[in-house]
N, C-alpha and C positions, 0 to 999 in steps of 0.2 A: 593312379593314386595320388591323391594330394593330402597333405596335412597343414593345418593352420593352428596357431595359438590365439585366441582371443582373450581381451581384457575389457570387461564390460562395467560401465560405471553409471551412477544414477540410483534410483530405489530398486536395486537388484537382489537384496538380501530381505530375508523374512516376508518374502512374497511367493515361496515355492518355486524360485527360478531353477534350482539345480534338479529337482524332481521332474518338472516340465521338461527340461533339456534332456534329461536321460530318456523320457518316454519319446521325445521327437527324435532324438538321435537314433534310438533303437529301431524305432518305425523306418528310418531311412537307410538303416544297415551300416550305420558309422561306427568306428572304433574311436576310443579316447576317453576322456574324464573331464568332470566339471568339480570346482571347489570354490568355496568362499575365501575371500582374503581378509586379513585383519583391518585393511583400509577401507572395508565396505563394498569392493568390488567383487565380481566374479571372474575366475580365470577358467579357462578351458582349453583342452586340446581336442580337435575334431578331425578325423581323417577318413578318407573314403573316396568314392568317385566324384568328381568335380561338381557335376550337377547336384548331388546329394548334399555336398558341403555348402555349396551355395544357396541351397534351399534352406538349410538349417541357419545359416548366417542371416539371411532375408528375415527368418522368423524371429531371430534373436533381436533385431532391431524394434520389434513390437514387444516380444515377452510375453510372459502369462498375464492374466486379469491382476491388476495392482501393482504390476512393474512399470517403471518410467525410465527407460533407456535413454541416457543421455549421450553416450560415446561408446563406441566399439573400436578399440585398437587391435588390428590384426596383423600377422605376420606369418610367413611361411616356417614350416618346422619339420623336424623328422617324425615319421608316423610313430604312433605307441608300440612298445614291445609286446604287449598283451592285447589279445582280441576282446571285442565287446566295449560297452560303453557304460561306465559307472561314476558314482559320487566318490571323491576322494576326500579325505579329512581335511578340514579347513587348515589354512596355513597360519 
């Protein structure tokens, strides 16, 4: 299992990014969370088998319709304590 934190910037809020990401992550069997940040970015913690984590990361580079992802900053992290993938309240 690997875990990564992501910070996505661009037009990533008000385009359904969090719901889109929750749906994709659950289909891939990943654990973690996603939330909006006050600065207009989206932050996420994704954890699971390496191929699934990388598949979600590739999908995030495109995002849902209406999104324009300019940059993704990723770093390795500790896996989440709870199972499942969900939206967290905005920061």
